A tleap script that builds the chain and sets N, CA, C and O, in Angstrom:
source leaprc.protein.ff14SB
mol = sequence {
  NMET LYS LEU ALA SER ASP TRP ARG GLU VAL
  LEU ARG TYR ALA TRP SER VAL ARG LEU MET
  ALA LEU ALA PHE LEU LEU ILE ILE LEU GLU
  PRO VAL ALA SER THR LEU LEU ASP LEU SER
  ALA GLY TRP SER PRO VAL ILE ARG ILE ILE
  LEU SER ILE ILE ASN GLY LEU VAL LEU ALA
  GLY ALA ILE VAL ALA ARG VAL VAL ALA GLN
  LYS GLY LEU SER ASP GLY CLYS
}
set mol.1.N position { 10.135 -17.334 -3.403 }
set mol.1.CA position { 10.118 -16.431 -2.278 }
set mol.1.C position { 10.956 -17.379 -1.332 }
set mol.1.O position { 11.019 -18.599 -1.484 }
set mol.2.N position { 11.550 -16.712 -0.404 }
set mol.2.CA position { 12.605 -17.523 0.641 }
set mol.2.C position { 12.137 -16.761 1.655 }
set mol.2.O position { 11.990 -15.542 1.565 }
set mol.3.N position { 11.796 -17.669 3.005 }
set mol.3.CA position { 11.564 -17.152 4.267 }
set mol.3.C position { 12.837 -17.043 4.690 }
set mol.3.O position { 13.865 -17.643 4.377 }
set mol.4.N position { 12.502 -15.821 5.769 }
set mol.4.CA position { 13.769 -15.518 6.665 }
set mol.4.C position { 14.258 -16.621 7.377 }
set mol.4.O position { 13.494 -17.581 7.473 }
set mol.5.N position { 15.310 -16.692 7.871 }
set mol.5.CA position { 15.976 -17.477 8.507 }
set mol.5.C position { 15.442 -17.711 10.165 }
set mol.5.O position { 15.657 -18.755 10.782 }
set mol.6.N position { 14.794 -16.654 10.667 }
set mol.6.CA position { 14.238 -16.625 11.943 }
set mol.6.C position { 12.750 -16.531 11.922 }
set mol.6.O position { 12.147 -15.972 12.838 }
set mol.7.N position { 12.148 -17.058 10.912 }
set mol.7.CA position { 10.664 -16.819 10.559 }
set mol.7.C position { 9.781 -17.211 11.836 }
set mol.7.O position { 8.769 -16.572 12.124 }
set mol.8.N position { 10.243 -18.331 12.598 }
set mol.8.CA position { 9.408 -18.602 13.662 }
set mol.8.C position { 9.559 -17.597 14.817 }
set mol.8.O position { 8.706 -17.344 15.667 }
set mol.9.N position { 10.742 -17.087 14.707 }
set mol.9.CA position { 10.919 -15.844 15.977 }
set mol.9.C position { 10.078 -14.945 15.650 }
set mol.9.O position { 9.207 -14.661 16.471 }
set mol.10.N position { 10.113 -14.340 14.512 }
set mol.10.CA position { 9.266 -13.352 13.923 }
set mol.10.C position { 7.786 -13.448 14.463 }
set mol.10.O position { 7.216 -12.654 15.211 }
set mol.11.N position { 7.294 -14.635 13.894 }
set mol.11.CA position { 5.958 -15.076 13.986 }
set mol.11.C position { 5.365 -15.027 15.370 }
set mol.11.O position { 4.211 -14.683 15.623 }
set mol.12.N position { 6.419 -15.467 16.371 }
set mol.12.CA position { 6.435 -15.452 17.853 }
set mol.12.C position { 6.165 -14.137 18.408 }
set mol.12.O position { 5.120 -13.872 19.002 }
set mol.13.N position { 7.238 -13.205 18.186 }
set mol.13.CA position { 7.447 -12.348 19.045 }
set mol.13.C position { 7.379 -10.564 18.142 }
set mol.13.O position { 7.492 -9.501 18.752 }
set mol.14.N position { 7.215 -10.668 16.929 }
set mol.14.CA position { 7.190 -9.394 16.285 }
set mol.14.C position { 5.748 -8.708 16.632 }
set mol.14.O position { 4.679 -9.319 16.600 }
set mol.15.N position { 5.890 -7.496 16.928 }
set mol.15.CA position { 4.850 -6.822 17.161 }
set mol.15.C position { 4.004 -6.271 15.765 }
set mol.15.O position { 2.840 -5.898 15.908 }
set mol.16.N position { 4.441 -6.250 14.854 }
set mol.16.CA position { 4.269 -6.225 13.428 }
set mol.16.C position { 3.171 -7.304 13.082 }
set mol.16.O position { 2.086 -6.997 12.587 }
set mol.17.N position { 3.499 -8.428 13.346 }
set mol.17.CA position { 2.666 -9.656 13.084 }
set mol.17.C position { 1.369 -9.644 14.102 }
set mol.17.O position { 0.234 -9.986 13.773 }
set mol.18.N position { 1.790 -9.158 15.469 }
set mol.18.CA position { 0.577 -9.048 16.230 }
set mol.18.C position { -0.592 -8.188 15.800 }
set mol.18.O position { -1.786 -8.477 15.872 }
set mol.19.N position { 0.004 -7.003 15.309 }
set mol.19.CA position { -1.092 -5.731 15.054 }
set mol.19.C position { -1.814 -6.328 13.880 }
set mol.19.O position { -3.040 -6.278 13.789 }
set mol.20.N position { -0.890 -7.005 12.807 }
set mol.20.CA position { -1.524 -7.122 11.497 }
set mol.20.C position { -2.666 -8.457 11.762 }
set mol.20.O position { -3.659 -8.524 11.037 }
set mol.21.N position { -2.454 -9.382 12.739 }
set mol.21.CA position { -3.483 -10.361 13.144 }
set mol.21.C position { -4.638 -9.644 14.031 }
set mol.21.O position { -5.776 -10.112 14.059 }
set mol.22.N position { -4.350 -8.722 14.602 }
set mol.22.CA position { -5.594 -7.903 15.227 }
set mol.22.C position { -6.335 -7.082 14.270 }
set mol.22.O position { -7.530 -6.852 14.454 }
set mol.23.N position { -5.630 -6.576 13.147 }
set mol.23.CA position { -6.318 -5.960 11.967 }
set mol.23.C position { -7.035 -6.858 11.203 }
set mol.23.O position { -8.009 -6.550 10.517 }
set mol.24.N position { -6.554 -7.998 11.314 }
set mol.24.CA position { -7.184 -9.199 10.493 }
set mol.24.C position { -8.550 -9.592 11.148 }
set mol.24.O position { -9.580 -9.832 10.518 }
set mol.25.N position { -8.419 -9.618 12.368 }
set mol.25.CA position { -9.759 -10.146 13.271 }
set mol.25.C position { -10.607 -8.867 12.986 }
set mol.25.O position { -11.649 -9.121 12.381 }
set mol.26.N position { -10.405 -7.577 13.276 }
set mol.26.CA position { -11.223 -6.439 13.130 }
set mol.26.C position { -11.862 -6.600 11.710 }
set mol.26.O position { -13.049 -6.307 11.568 }
set mol.27.N position { -11.253 -6.973 10.842 }
set mol.27.CA position { -11.763 -6.935 9.398 }
set mol.27.C position { -12.846 -7.892 9.258 }
set mol.27.O position { -13.922 -7.647 8.712 }
set mol.28.N position { -12.446 -9.178 9.870 }
set mol.28.CA position { -13.340 -10.466 9.823 }
set mol.28.C position { -14.734 -9.916 10.820 }
set mol.28.O position { -15.845 -10.242 10.403 }
set mol.29.N position { -14.666 -9.216 11.921 }
set mol.29.CA position { -15.489 -8.897 12.814 }
set mol.29.C position { -16.591 -7.942 12.058 }
set mol.29.O position { -17.805 -8.070 12.219 }
set mol.30.N position { -16.036 -7.066 11.296 }
set mol.30.CA position { -16.852 -6.059 10.755 }
set mol.30.C position { -18.136 -6.263 10.265 }
set mol.30.O position { -19.114 -5.625 10.653 }
set mol.31.N position { -18.165 -7.429 9.139 }
set mol.31.CA position { -19.621 -7.549 9.041 }
set mol.31.C position { -20.520 -8.014 9.904 }
set mol.31.O position { -21.716 -7.807 9.702 }
set mol.32.N position { -20.113 -8.659 10.913 }
set mol.32.CA position { -20.834 -9.220 12.159 }
set mol.32.C position { -21.398 -7.902 12.834 }
set mol.32.O position { -22.549 -7.780 13.254 }
set mol.33.N position { -20.452 -6.977 12.869 }
set mol.33.CA position { -20.621 -5.634 13.747 }
set mol.33.C position { -21.693 -4.836 12.801 }
set mol.33.O position { -22.589 -4.140 13.280 }
set mol.34.N position { -21.524 -4.993 11.634 }
set mol.34.CA position { -22.483 -4.176 10.605 }
set mol.34.C position { -23.986 -4.612 10.825 }
set mol.34.O position { -24.910 -3.843 11.090 }
set mol.35.N position { -24.071 -6.059 10.659 }
set mol.35.CA position { -25.289 -6.819 10.864 }
set mol.35.C position { -26.128 -6.319 12.011 }
set mol.35.O position { -27.300 -5.950 11.935 }
set mol.36.N position { -25.352 -6.359 13.103 }
set mol.36.CA position { -25.792 -6.125 14.502 }
set mol.36.C position { -26.344 -4.670 14.674 }
set mol.36.O position { -27.416 -4.448 15.236 }
set mol.37.N position { -25.504 -3.649 14.129 }
set mol.37.CA position { -25.859 -2.470 14.001 }
set mol.37.C position { -26.864 -2.192 12.990 }
set mol.37.O position { -27.397 -1.101 13.195 }
set mol.38.N position { -27.229 -2.700 12.144 }
set mol.38.CA position { -28.401 -2.494 11.291 }
set mol.38.C position { -29.807 -2.894 11.873 }
set mol.38.O position { -30.910 -2.468 11.529 }
set mol.39.N position { -29.455 -3.933 12.960 }
set mol.39.CA position { -30.670 -4.039 13.771 }
set mol.39.C position { -30.916 -3.060 14.906 }
set mol.39.O position { -32.002 -3.097 15.485 }
set mol.40.N position { -30.048 -2.247 15.240 }
set mol.40.CA position { -30.045 -1.079 16.338 }
set mol.40.C position { -30.445 0.147 15.729 }
set mol.40.O position { -30.256 0.242 14.517 }
set mol.41.N position { -30.926 1.039 16.298 }
set mol.41.CA position { -31.211 2.415 15.698 }
set mol.41.C position { -30.264 3.268 15.991 }
set mol.41.O position { -29.666 3.169 17.062 }
set mol.42.N position { -29.961 4.289 15.047 }
set mol.42.CA position { -29.176 5.393 15.467 }
set mol.42.C position { -27.716 5.588 15.413 }
set mol.42.O position { -27.150 6.506 14.819 }
set mol.43.N position { -27.101 4.546 16.154 }
set mol.43.CA position { -25.603 4.789 16.055 }
set mol.43.C position { -24.733 4.103 15.062 }
set mol.43.O position { -23.508 4.113 15.191 }
set mol.44.N position { -25.322 3.521 14.096 }
set mol.44.CA position { -24.620 2.582 13.024 }
set mol.44.C position { -23.781 3.201 12.380 }
set mol.44.O position { -22.755 2.530 12.268 }
set mol.45.N position { -23.690 4.678 11.646 }
set mol.45.CA position { -22.816 5.030 10.755 }
set mol.45.C position { -21.815 5.556 11.653 }
set mol.45.O position { -20.684 5.581 11.168 }
set mol.46.N position { -21.962 6.084 13.120 }
set mol.46.CA position { -20.924 6.213 13.879 }
set mol.46.C position { -19.974 5.109 14.147 }
set mol.46.O position { -18.760 5.096 13.944 }
set mol.47.N position { -20.722 4.200 14.631 }
set mol.47.CA position { -19.853 3.176 15.310 }
set mol.47.C position { -19.079 2.609 13.887 }
set mol.47.O position { -17.888 2.312 13.977 }
set mol.48.N position { -19.634 2.498 12.852 }
set mol.48.CA position { -18.827 2.015 11.492 }
set mol.48.C position { -17.615 2.953 11.555 }
set mol.48.O position { -16.511 2.421 11.676 }
set mol.49.N position { -17.690 4.179 11.493 }
set mol.49.CA position { -16.743 5.168 11.328 }
set mol.49.C position { -15.499 4.830 12.389 }
set mol.49.O position { -14.312 4.770 12.067 }
set mol.50.N position { -15.955 4.656 13.515 }
set mol.50.CA position { -15.176 4.269 14.645 }
set mol.50.C position { -14.195 3.155 14.380 }
set mol.50.O position { -12.979 3.203 14.569 }
set mol.51.N position { -14.941 2.085 13.886 }
set mol.51.CA position { -14.364 0.909 13.823 }
set mol.51.C position { -13.426 1.022 12.484 }
set mol.51.O position { -12.419 0.315 12.503 }
set mol.52.N position { -13.600 1.663 11.565 }
set mol.52.CA position { -12.621 1.843 10.615 }
set mol.52.C position { -11.429 2.629 10.748 }
set mol.52.O position { -10.394 2.421 10.116 }
set mol.53.N position { -11.624 3.616 11.663 }
set mol.53.CA position { -10.690 4.233 12.359 }
set mol.53.C position { -9.739 3.476 12.960 }
set mol.53.O position { -8.557 3.462 12.616 }
set mol.54.N position { -10.342 2.673 14.091 }
set mol.54.CA position { -9.224 1.772 14.778 }
set mol.54.C position { -8.531 0.944 13.703 }
set mol.54.O position { -7.308 0.809 13.717 }
set mol.55.N position { -9.253 0.426 12.833 }
set mol.55.CA position { -8.480 -0.447 12.066 }
set mol.55.C position { -7.552 0.192 11.364 }
set mol.55.O position { -6.434 -0.323 11.377 }
set mol.56.N position { -7.718 1.293 10.677 }
set mol.56.CA position { -6.545 2.030 10.194 }
set mol.56.C position { -5.566 2.375 10.933 }
set mol.56.O position { -4.462 2.411 10.391 }
set mol.57.N position { -5.669 2.706 12.293 }
set mol.57.CA position { -4.691 2.795 13.103 }
set mol.57.C position { -3.762 1.625 13.592 }
set mol.57.O position { -2.547 1.650 13.789 }
set mol.58.N position { -4.601 0.661 13.727 }
set mol.58.CA position { -3.780 -0.769 13.977 }
set mol.58.C position { -3.143 -1.108 12.801 }
set mol.58.O position { -2.141 -1.775 13.058 }
set mol.59.N position { -3.312 -0.919 11.551 }
set mol.59.CA position { -2.496 -1.075 10.349 }
set mol.59.C position { -1.559 -0.105 10.450 }
set mol.59.O position { -0.415 -0.554 10.381 }
set mol.60.N position { -1.646 1.202 10.604 }
set mol.60.CA position { -0.460 2.046 10.613 }
set mol.60.C position { 0.491 1.726 11.919 }
set mol.60.O position { 1.666 2.070 11.799 }
set mol.61.N position { 0.139 1.166 13.027 }
set mol.61.CA position { 0.892 0.815 13.867 }
set mol.61.C position { 1.825 -0.499 13.395 }
set mol.61.O position { 3.021 -0.517 13.688 }
set mol.62.N position { 1.294 -1.435 12.756 }
set mol.62.CA position { 1.898 -2.547 12.275 }
set mol.62.C position { 2.830 -2.258 11.251 }
set mol.62.O position { 3.801 -3.007 11.147 }
set mol.63.N position { 2.673 -1.060 10.283 }
set mol.63.CA position { 3.832 -0.741 9.388 }
set mol.63.C position { 5.086 -0.173 10.165 }
set mol.63.O position { 6.236 -0.483 9.851 }
set mol.64.N position { 4.748 0.755 11.293 }
set mol.64.CA position { 5.625 0.987 12.147 }
set mol.64.C position { 6.462 0.019 12.732 }
set mol.64.O position { 7.684 -0.048 12.601 }
set mol.65.N position { 5.725 -0.738 13.395 }
set mol.65.CA position { 6.288 -1.912 14.257 }
set mol.65.C position { 7.302 -2.740 13.169 }
set mol.65.O position { 8.315 -3.283 13.609 }
set mol.66.N position { 6.982 -2.798 11.784 }
set mol.66.CA position { 7.674 -3.613 10.915 }
set mol.66.C position { 8.957 -3.142 10.608 }
set mol.66.O position { 9.789 -3.916 10.134 }
set mol.67.N position { 9.262 -1.749 10.861 }
set mol.67.CA position { 10.409 -1.517 10.423 }
set mol.67.C position { 11.477 -0.803 11.552 }
set mol.67.O position { 12.571 -0.280 11.343 }
set mol.68.N position { 10.714 -0.991 12.851 }
set mol.68.CA position { 11.371 -0.514 14.210 }
set mol.68.C position { 12.057 -1.941 14.649 }
set mol.68.O position { 11.469 -3.021 14.695 }
set mol.69.N position { 13.320 -1.716 14.934 }
set mol.69.CA position { 14.095 -2.990 15.476 }
set mol.69.C position { 13.391 -3.159 16.879 }
set mol.69.O position { 12.946 -2.220 17.539 }
set mol.70.N position { 13.355 -4.439 17.226 }
set mol.70.CA position { 12.365 -5.027 18.376 }
set mol.70.C position { 13.247 -5.951 19.121 }
set mol.70.O position { 13.785 -6.940 18.621 }
set mol.71.N position { 13.383 -5.486 20.595 }
set mol.71.CA position { 14.252 -6.646 21.475 }
set mol.71.C position { 13.471 -7.814 21.332 }
set mol.71.O position { 12.284 -7.934 21.027 }
set mol.72.N position { 14.425 -8.747 21.633 }
set mol.72.CA position { 13.761 -10.347 21.442 }
set mol.72.C position { 14.082 -11.036 20.356 }
set mol.72.O position { 14.261 -12.251 20.266 }
set mol.73.N position { 14.171 -9.965 19.275 }
set mol.73.CA position { 14.341 -10.587 17.654 }
set mol.73.C position { 16.025 -10.203 17.264 }
set mol.73.O position { 16.688 -9.178 17.427 }
set mol.74.N position { 16.305 -11.394 16.747 }
set mol.74.CA position { 17.917 -11.332 16.303 }
set mol.74.C position { 18.371 -9.850 15.801 }
set mol.74.O position { 19.397 -9.328 16.238 }
set mol.75.N position { 17.683 -9.335 15.028 }
set mol.75.CA position { 18.153 -7.802 14.901 }
set mol.75.C position { 17.726 -6.675 15.599 }
set mol.75.O position { 18.000 -5.525 15.258 }
set mol.76.N position { 16.952 -7.035 16.729 }
set mol.76.CA position { 16.937 -5.929 17.774 }
set mol.76.C position { 17.527 -5.986 18.940 }
set mol.76.O position { 17.037 -5.324 19.855 }
set mol.77.N position { 18.684 -6.770 19.172 }
set mol.77.CA position { 19.568 -7.133 20.212 }
set mol.77.C position { 18.738 -7.191 21.336 }
set mol.77.O position { 19.206 -7.488 22.435 }
savepdb mol mol.pdb
quit
């Protein structure tokens, strides 16, 4: 596996990387939120569904951002 020549620039400026990092944080926080929701009454299933939808939308945005040219990166001009 070979890294891109501008990998540092991509990590710093690419929206796809930012969105994937946000999705990672949402995935990590999900068990914490689930535990807290188990202690509360009523809203647990609704909030879990909302968190899953948000995570899916963030990941879909990361896919789109990965294939769209972005200003500030070498190929985005």
